[in-house]
C-alpha positions as CSV (number, residue, x, y, z in Angstrom):
1,M,33.8,12.7,19.4
2,T,33.4,9.3,20.0
3,T,29.9,7.3,20.1
4,L,29.6,5.1,23.4
5,W,26.2,4.3,22.4
6,E,23.3,4.9,20.7
7,A,19.7,3.5,20.5
8,K,18.4,1.2,17.5
9,V,15.1,0.0,16.1
10,F,16.2,-3.8,16.2
11,S,18.3,-4.1,19.5
12,D,20.2,-7.5,19.8
13,E,17.6,-8.7,22.6
14,T,14.8,-7.7,19.6
15,I,17.2,-10.0,17.4
16,G,17.4,-12.2,20.0
17,F,13.9,-13.0,20.3
18,L,12.9,-12.6,16.5
19,A,15.0,-15.8,16.0
20,I,14.3,-17.8,18.8
21,S,10.1,-17.1,17.6
22,I,11.0,-18.4,14.1
23,I,12.7,-21.3,15.4
24,V,9.4,-22.2,17.7
25,S,7.6,-21.5,14.7
26,F,9.3,-24.3,12.8
27,Y,9.5,-26.6,15.3
28,V,5.3,-26.2,15.4
29,I,5.3,-26.6,11.9
30,F,7.4,-29.5,12.3
31,L,5.4,-31.0,14.5
32,F,2.6,-30.4,13.0
33,K,3.7,-32.9,9.9
34,K,4.7,-35.5,12.5
35,I,0.8,-35.6,14.0
36,N,-0.7,-35.7,11.1
37,T,-1.5,-39.6,12.0
38,F,-2.6,-39.0,15.5
39,S,-6.1,-38.6,16.2
40,Q,-5.7,-35.2,18.5
41,S,-3.8,-33.9,15.6
42,N,-7.3,-31.3,15.2
43,V,-6.6,-30.1,18.9
44,S,-3.0,-30.0,18.5
45,K,-2.8,-27.6,15.5
46,I,-5.3,-25.4,16.5
47,V,-2.7,-24.6,19.4
48,G,-0.1,-24.7,17.3
49,V,-1.7,-21.9,15.1
50,S,-2.6,-20.5,17.9
51,I,1.3,-20.4,19.2
52,V,2.5,-19.2,16.1
53,S,0.0,-16.2,15.5
54,L,0.8,-15.4,19.4
55,L,4.7,-14.6,18.7
56,L,4.0,-14.0,15.5
57,I,1.6,-10.6,16.6
58,F,3.4,-10.4,19.2
59,N,6.9,-9.5,17.2
60,I,4.9,-7.0,15.0
61,L,4.1,-5.2,17.9
62,N,6.8,-4.6,19.1
63,I,8.9,-3.7,15.8
64,R,5.8,-1.1,15.9
65,D,6.6,0.2,18.7
66,R,10.2,0.5,18.1
67,F,9.9,2.5,15.3
68,S,7.3,4.5,16.8
69,E,9.7,5.2,19.4
70,M,12.0,6.1,17.1
71,N,10.4,8.6,15.3
72,Y,8.9,10.2,18.0
73,A,13.0,10.2,19.7
74,K,14.3,11.7,16.3
75,Q,11.7,14.9,16.0
76,N,12.1,15.8,20.1
77,P,15.7,15.3,20.3
78,L,17.7,17.5,23.6
79,T,21.1,17.2,24.7
80,V,23.0,18.1,27.5
81,E,26.9,17.6,28.5
82,G,28.7,17.4,31.1
83,E,29.8,15.5,34.6
84,V,28.0,12.7,35.8
85,E,26.8,13.6,38.8
86,N,25.3,12.4,42.4
87,F,25.9,8.6,40.1
88,E,23.2,5.8,42.1
89,Y,24.7,2.9,41.3
90,Y,22.3,-0.4,42.3
91,T,23.0,-4.0,42.2
92,N,19.5,-4.3,40.5
93,G,20.1,-2.1,37.9
94,A,17.7,0.8,38.0
95,D,20.8,3.4,38.6
96,S,20.6,7.2,37.7
97,F,22.4,9.7,37.5
98,T,22.1,13.6,36.7
99,C,24.3,15.7,34.2
100,D,24.5,19.5,33.8
101,G,20.8,19.4,36.2
102,I,19.7,16.7,34.2
103,Y,18.2,13.5,36.3
104,F,18.6,10.2,34.3
105,S,17.4,6.1,35.6
106,Y,17.6,3.4,34.2
107,P,15.8,1.0,33.1
108,S,13.4,2.7,31.7
109,L,10.5,0.6,31.2
110,E,8.7,3.9,29.4
111,S,10.6,3.2,26.5
112,S,12.3,0.1,24.4
113,I,14.5,1.9,22.6
114,G,15.9,3.9,26.0
115,Y,19.9,3.0,27.6
116,D,19.2,0.8,30.0
117,I,22.5,-0.9,30.2
118,P,23.2,-1.0,34.1
119,K,26.9,-0.7,35.8
120,R,26.9,-3.8,37.0
121,D,27.4,-5.0,33.1
122,K,29.9,-5.4,31.3
123,K,28.8,-2.8,28.7
124,S,27.7,0.3,30.6
125,V,28.9,3.2,29.7
126,I,28.4,5.2,32.6
127,N,30.6,4.0,34.9
128,Y,31.9,6.4,37.7
129,E,30.9,10.0,38.9
130,G,32.6,13.0,37.0
131,Q,33.2,11.2,33.5
132,Y,32.0,13.6,30.7
133,V,29.9,12.9,28.6
134,Y,27.3,14.2,26.0
135,I,24.2,12.6,25.8
136,T,21.4,12.8,23.6
137,Y,18.0,12.2,25.0
138,Y,14.2,13.2,25.2
139,T,11.5,13.8,27.3
140,R,7.8,11.4,27.3
141,N,5.9,10.9,30.3
142,E,8.1,13.2,32.4
143,E,11.2,11.2,31.8
144,N,14.8,11.8,30.1
145,I,14.9,8.9,27.8
146,I,19.1,8.9,26.5
147,I,19.3,7.9,22.4
148,K,22.8,8.9,22.2
149,I,25.7,8.7,24.5
150,Q,29.2,10.3,23.2
151,Q,32.7,11.1,24.8
152,E,35.7,12.9,23.8
C-alpha cells in the first residue's frame, strides 16, 4: 500500500513561516545596531522587540497546537476504505466527498494538521469520483479530519 499523503507537525507552510520569522527577527536585530545613533532609538527598539516577541509567541503557540492536535489524532484514529463518492470540487478549494458513507470536507479550519489540498492544487491526492482510497482520520467537533490517505 502506498501512502499518498500523511499529516506532519512540521508541514511546508509551518517551516516557511518559521523561516520568514527568523529572517524578520535577524533584520530587526540588524536595524537595532544601525539605529544606535538616532534620537528615536528607544521607540524603534521597543517596536522591534515587540515584533520579534510576537513572532516568537505565535510560532511557539502554533507548534504547540500542532503537536497537541497530532497527539489527539494518534490516540483517536478511525479508518475507512472505499471509493470516493459525491466528490464536490469547488474553485475556492472547499472540496468535499464521502467514502463508505463517511463525509469529508476540507480545507478544515478546525485543524492545523488535517488534509486540506483542493483538487485545483497540483499536490492534491483526491482527484476524481470512484478513486479507491484508504483513509485514516479522527473526529473532532463533529468534523472528520483526514490524517493519512493511502492507495494500493
